[in-house]
C-alpha positions as CSV (number, residue, x, y, z in Angstrom):
1,M,-76.3,-82.5,63.1
2,D,-78.3,-81.4,66.2
3,L,-80.0,-78.2,64.8
4,P,-80.7,-77.2,68.8
5,A,-77.4,-77.8,69.6
6,L,-75.9,-75.5,66.8
7,A,-78.4,-72.3,67.9
8,D,-77.3,-72.6,71.4
9,F,-73.6,-72.7,69.7
10,T,-74.1,-69.7,67.1
11,L,-75.6,-68.1,70.3
12,V,-73.1,-68.5,72.9
13,A,-70.7,-67.9,70.2
14,R,-72.3,-64.5,68.8
15,H,-72.3,-63.2,72.7
16,G,-69.0,-64.6,73.5
17,G,-69.7,-66.3,76.6
18,F,-72.1,-68.6,78.3
19,G,-73.0,-66.0,80.9
20,R,-73.9,-63.3,78.6
21,A,-75.4,-66.2,76.3
22,A,-77.9,-67.1,79.3
23,R,-78.5,-63.3,79.7
24,A,-79.7,-62.3,77.0
25,S,-82.1,-65.4,75.8
26,G,-82.9,-66.4,79.6
27,R,-81.7,-69.8,79.0
28,P,-80.0,-71.4,82.2
29,K,-76.2,-71.2,81.4
30,A,-75.7,-75.0,82.4
31,T,-78.3,-76.3,79.5
32,L,-76.3,-73.9,77.2
33,S,-72.4,-75.4,78.7
34,R,-73.8,-79.0,78.3
35,R,-75.7,-78.3,75.0
36,V,-72.3,-77.1,72.9
37,A,-70.3,-80.1,75.1
38,E,-72.7,-82.3,73.5
39,L,-72.0,-80.8,69.9
40,E,-68.2,-80.7,70.5
41,A,-68.5,-84.5,71.2
42,S,-70.4,-85.7,68.4
43,L,-68.5,-83.9,66.0
44,A,-65.0,-84.5,67.4
45,L,-63.8,-81.4,67.6
46,R,-63.1,-78.2,69.7
47,L,-65.5,-75.2,69.0
48,F,-64.1,-73.1,72.5
49,E,-60.8,-72.3,74.4
50,R,-62.2,-72.4,77.7
51,G,-59.9,-69.7,80.1
52,A,-60.5,-68.8,83.3
53,R,-62.1,-65.5,82.4
54,V,-62.1,-65.6,78.5
55,L,-64.0,-67.9,75.7
56,T,-62.3,-67.8,72.4
57,L,-63.5,-69.7,69.5
58,T,-61.0,-72.6,68.2
59,E,-59.8,-72.1,64.6
60,E,-63.0,-75.2,63.7
61,G,-65.5,-73.0,65.9
62,R,-64.8,-69.9,64.4
63,A,-65.5,-71.7,60.5
64,L,-68.9,-73.3,61.9
65,H,-69.8,-69.8,63.8
66,E,-69.4,-68.3,59.9
67,R,-71.2,-70.9,58.4
68,A,-73.9,-72.4,61.0
69,G,-75.2,-68.3,61.5
70,A,-76.2,-67.8,58.2
71,L,-77.4,-71.0,57.5
72,L,-80.0,-70.3,60.8
73,T,-80.9,-67.6,59.6
74,E,-82.1,-68.5,56.0
75,L,-83.6,-71.2,58.2
76,D,-85.3,-68.5,60.6
77,E,-86.6,-66.4,57.5
78,T,-87.4,-69.5,55.5
79,A,-89.7,-71.1,58.1
80,A,-91.2,-67.2,58.5
81,A,-92.0,-66.8,54.7
82,I,-93.9,-69.7,55.0
83,A,-95.8,-69.0,57.9
84,A,-96.7,-66.2,56.1
85,G,-97.7,-67.4,52.5
86,G,-94.3,-67.4,51.5
87,A,-94.6,-64.2,49.2
88,R,-93.2,-61.6,52.1
89,A,-90.1,-60.1,51.4
90,R,-88.0,-59.5,54.7
91,G,-84.9,-60.1,56.6
92,R,-81.2,-59.6,55.4
93,L,-80.5,-59.2,52.0
94,R,-76.3,-58.9,50.7
95,I,-75.8,-57.8,47.9
96,S,-72.1,-57.2,46.2
97,A,-72.1,-54.7,43.2
98,P,-69.5,-53.2,41.0
99,L,-67.3,-49.8,41.5
100,L,-69.1,-47.9,38.3
101,F,-72.7,-49.2,38.9
102,S,-72.7,-48.5,42.3
103,Q,-70.9,-44.9,41.7
104,V,-73.8,-44.1,39.2
105,A,-76.7,-45.8,40.3
106,M,-76.7,-48.3,42.9
107,G,-77.3,-45.8,45.4
108,K,-81.0,-45.1,43.4
109,V,-81.5,-48.5,43.0
110,A,-81.2,-49.8,46.7
111,A,-83.6,-46.8,47.8
112,D,-86.0,-47.1,45.9
113,F,-86.0,-51.2,46.8
114,A,-86.0,-49.6,50.5
115,L,-88.7,-47.8,50.0
116,K,-90.9,-50.5,48.6
117,Y,-89.6,-53.3,51.2
118,P,-88.7,-52.0,54.3
119,E,-88.7,-55.3,56.1
120,V,-85.7,-55.7,54.0
121,R,-82.5,-54.9,55.2
122,L,-80.2,-54.2,52.6
123,S,-77.1,-53.7,52.5
124,V,-74.7,-53.0,49.5
125,T,-71.1,-53.9,49.2
126,T,-68.8,-52.2,46.1
127,E,-65.8,-54.6,44.9
128,D,-64.9,-55.2,41.4
129,R,-63.3,-58.6,42.5
130,A,-64.9,-62.0,42.0
131,V,-66.8,-62.5,45.8
132,D,-66.9,-66.3,47.0
133,M,-71.2,-65.8,47.7
134,I,-70.9,-69.0,49.9
135,E,-67.7,-68.4,51.9
136,E,-68.4,-64.5,52.4
137,G,-72.7,-64.6,52.9
138,Y,-74.1,-63.0,49.8
139,D,-77.1,-63.1,48.9
140,L,-76.9,-61.7,45.3
141,V,-73.8,-60.2,43.3
142,I,-74.2,-57.7,40.6
143,R,-71.2,-59.0,38.0
144,V,-70.2,-57.2,35.1
145,N,-69.7,-60.1,31.8
146,P,-68.8,-63.1,34.4
147,D,-67.4,-65.9,33.9
148,R,-69.4,-69.3,33.3
149,D,-70.1,-70.4,36.9
150,E,-72.4,-73.5,37.4
151,S,-73.0,-73.2,41.0
152,L,-74.6,-70.1,40.1
153,V,-77.5,-68.8,38.3
154,G,-79.0,-65.6,36.7
155,R,-79.7,-62.9,34.3
156,A,-78.3,-60.3,32.3
157,F,-80.5,-56.9,33.2
158,L,-78.2,-54.2,31.4
159,R,-76.3,-53.9,28.3
160,D,-73.7,-51.3,27.3
161,R,-71.1,-51.0,24.7
162,M,-67.5,-49.2,24.9
163,V,-66.8,-46.2,22.5
164,V,-64.3,-43.6,22.1
165,V,-64.8,-39.8,23.3
166,A,-62.9,-36.7,23.2
167,A,-64.1,-33.0,23.7
168,P,-64.5,-31.5,20.8
169,G,-61.9,-29.5,21.1
170,L,-59.2,-32.4,20.5
171,P,-58.7,-33.3,16.8
172,R,-59.2,-36.8,15.9
173,P,-55.4,-38.0,14.8
174,A,-54.1,-38.4,11.0
175,E,-54.0,-42.4,10.4
176,G,-50.5,-43.5,12.1
177,A,-50.9,-40.3,14.5
178,C,-51.1,-40.6,17.9
179,V,-54.2,-39.4,20.2
180,P,-53.4,-38.6,23.9
181,A,-55.5,-41.0,26.1
182,V,-56.6,-40.6,29.6
183,V,-57.1,-44.9,30.6
184,R,-57.6,-46.8,33.1
185,A,-53.7,-48.1,33.4
186,M,-51.2,-46.5,32.7
187,E,-49.1,-47.8,29.3
188,D,-45.8,-46.4,27.3
189,R,-48.3,-47.3,24.2
190,V,-51.3,-48.8,22.7
191,V,-53.5,-49.2,20.1
192,W,-57.9,-49.1,20.3
193,T,-59.4,-51.1,18.0
194,L,-62.8,-49.0,16.6
195,A,-65.9,-51.3,15.4
196,D,-65.6,-50.0,11.9
197,G,-62.3,-51.7,11.6
198,A,-60.3,-48.5,12.2
199,S,-57.5,-48.1,14.3
200,L,-56.0,-45.4,16.7
201,A,-52.8,-45.1,18.5
202,V,-53.1,-43.9,21.5
203,A,-50.5,-41.9,24.1
204,P,-51.1,-42.0,27.4
205,V,-50.9,-38.8,29.2
206,L,-53.8,-39.6,32.8
207,A,-53.7,-43.1,34.5
208,L,-57.0,-42.8,36.8
209,S,-58.7,-45.7,38.5
210,S,-62.2,-44.9,38.0
211,L,-64.4,-44.7,34.6
212,V,-66.5,-41.8,36.3
213,M,-62.8,-40.2,36.9
214,I,-61.7,-40.5,33.0
215,R,-65.2,-39.2,31.8
216,D,-64.5,-35.9,33.7
217,A,-61.2,-35.9,32.9
218,V,-62.0,-36.2,29.5
219,R,-64.4,-33.4,29.2
220,T,-61.0,-30.7,29.8
221,G,-60.0,-32.3,26.7
222,L,-57.1,-33.3,27.9
223,G,-57.2,-36.6,26.1
224,A,-59.4,-39.2,24.4
225,A,-61.0,-42.1,26.5
226,R,-62.9,-45.5,26.0
227,L,-66.3,-45.0,28.0
228,P,-69.1,-46.7,28.3
229,V,-71.9,-45.5,25.9
230,S,-74.5,-44.6,29.2
231,L,-71.9,-42.6,31.0
232,V,-71.6,-40.4,28.0
233,A,-74.8,-40.2,26.6
234,H,-75.7,-36.7,28.3
235,D,-72.5,-35.6,26.9
236,L,-72.6,-36.7,24.0
237,A,-76.2,-35.6,23.4
238,A,-75.2,-31.8,24.8
239,G,-71.7,-31.4,22.8
240,R,-69.5,-31.4,25.8
241,L,-68.2,-34.6,24.1
242,V,-68.0,-36.4,20.4
243,S,-68.1,-39.9,19.5
244,W,-65.0,-41.3,17.3
245,G,-66.8,-44.9,16.8
246,D,-67.9,-47.8,18.9
247,V,-64.7,-50.0,19.9
248,A,-64.6,-53.0,18.4
249,G,-65.9,-56.2,20.8
250,S,-66.5,-53.9,24.0
251,D,-70.8,-55.1,24.2
252,I,-71.0,-55.4,28.3
253,A,-73.7,-57.4,30.1
254,L,-74.3,-56.5,33.8
255,W,-75.8,-59.5,35.6
256,A,-77.8,-60.5,38.6
257,L,-76.4,-63.6,40.1
258,Y,-77.1,-66.1,43.2
259,P,-76.1,-69.6,44.5
260,S,-78.9,-72.3,41.9
261,R,-78.2,-74.9,44.8
262,R,-80.0,-72.1,47.7
263,L,-83.3,-71.8,47.9
264,L,-84.4,-68.6,46.3
265,S,-85.9,-66.5,48.8
266,A,-88.8,-63.6,48.6
267,R,-86.4,-61.2,49.2
268,V,-83.7,-61.9,46.7
269,S,-86.6,-62.6,44.0
270,A,-87.9,-59.2,45.0
271,F,-85.1,-57.0,44.1
272,L,-84.6,-59.5,41.1
273,E,-88.5,-58.1,40.2
274,H,-87.3,-54.7,41.1
275,L,-84.3,-54.7,38.6
276,R,-86.8,-56.2,35.8
277,E,-88.9,-53.0,36.5
278,T,-86.6,-50.8,36.6
279,F,-84.4,-51.6,33.5
280,P,-87.2,-53.1,31.4
281,T,-85.9,-52.9,28.6
282,G,-81.6,-53.1,29.7
283,A,-80.6,-50.6,26.8
284,P,-77.5,-48.1,27.5
285,E,-80.3,-45.6,26.7
286,E,-82.4,-46.6,29.2
287,L,-79.4,-46.6,32.5
288,A,-78.3,-42.8,30.7
289,A,-82.0,-41.9,31.2
290,Y,-82.1,-43.5,34.4
291,L,-78.9,-41.4,35.8
292,A,-80.3,-38.3,34.2
293,D,-83.6,-38.7,36.2
């Protein structure tokens, strides 16, 4: 693969035409056109549809542009890092993080990181789905209890567990009786099993999509709910909520993952170290204390 020709192709694709790319780069339009034609010939693919006034990417050209742009950026940043001694965190850093962690902590985590590393352009996307890091151009993802993936490596930086909580005025039901519950997905009837072996028959009265909303609803006394310890630790300490027990088999681990086949950049290393410094023990109480600051 002719890297200079590939760089010229991405330049033209980014600017949407040979003329605009030539003006932006100060390079001759004819040179850019020739280099792109040579790249198309070497690949035996048409990368652009050339109209009288409009230049558009073909499907193959769009796929190449999406992948090549990220790779060329990484090559440039790697060369810059090597030239600077390899220890300087700089360039773009794209992170995907789950909804709850983003809502309660990621804003502060990201802001503290940006203050420490002003040359890193940090961008965080919030989503619970399992993104394709390579295809979608992410440098690092944060996931809850991720499935095993041999293409990714990383570490758990926070641990949590689920606990059944309710407002003090909501009585715990007798054995076999139902308790009203606030849940994430509406169900006619479920049973919650606690770590001590006890069971709670549950009748959902409200379904909400966010654990933060569920916590707020439970505070009103509407019903009980299963929530992470870190999210309700201060409510428990203040007496706004009471615990009915830990949920059986509810251990939660928050992982920071990155592609094993790519060079770990200085900016990714810096963010991993930032997480280690922010949550040195990774305990639920540590996250709760961080949220209260």
